[in-house]
C-alpha positions in Angstrom: -26.6 26.0 42.5 -24.0 28.9 43.1 -20.4 28.0 42.7 -18.1 29.0 45.7 -15.4 31.4 44.7 -12.1 30.3 45.7 -8.3 31.5 45.7 -7.5 35.4 45.7 -11.1 36.3 44.4 -12.6 35.0 47.6 -11.2 38.1 49.2 -12.7 40.6 46.9 -16.0 41.3 48.6 -14.2 42.1 51.9 -11.7 44.2 50.1 -14.4 46.4 48.5 -16.3 46.7 51.7 -13.3 47.5 53.8 -11.4 49.9 51.4 -14.4 51.4 49.5 -13.4 50.8 46.0 -14.4 48.3 43.4 -12.0 45.8 42.6 -11.6 46.8 38.9 -10.3 50.1 40.3 -7.6 48.2 42.4 -6.7 46.1 39.6 -6.3 49.2 37.2 -4.0 50.8 39.7 -1.9 47.6 39.9 -1.8 47.3 36.0 -0.7 50.9 35.6 1.9 50.8 38.3 5.6 51.3 37.2 6.2 48.6 39.9 6.2 45.0 38.3 7.3 42.7 41.0 4.6 40.9 43.4 6.0 42.0 46.6 6.8 45.7 45.4 3.2 46.0 44.4 1.8 44.4 47.7 4.2 46.9 49.6 2.7 49.9 47.7 -0.8 49.0 48.6 0.1 48.4 52.2 2.1 51.8 52.3 -0.1 54.2 50.4 -3.7 52.7 51.2 -3.2 51.0 54.5 -4.2 47.6 53.0 -3.6 44.6 54.9 -1.3 42.1 53.8 -3.5 39.4 53.0 -5.8 41.7 50.8 -3.0 43.3 49.1 -1.4 39.9 48.3 -4.7 38.6 46.8 -5.3 41.6 44.6 -1.8 41.3 43.2 -1.6 37.6 42.8 -5.0 37.6 41.0 -4.1 40.6 38.8 -0.6 39.4 37.8 -2.1 35.9 36.9 -4.1 37.6 34.3 -0.9 38.9 32.6 0.3 35.3 32.5 -3.0 33.6 31.4 
């Protein structure tokens, strides 16, 4: 039985389809950014790449959680 993906990662298939880049590429962009605050990173994804707020927020939340983990 396949486990249902929950939380921010549940957005990943839609993000890849809509914006045409793999999640790993988006995460590397977030990790390599000089910005460190959640909403600054969300704002960058929205402004520079036209990403919707929900998708940007999910990517940033998931990526920043890795740092804390």
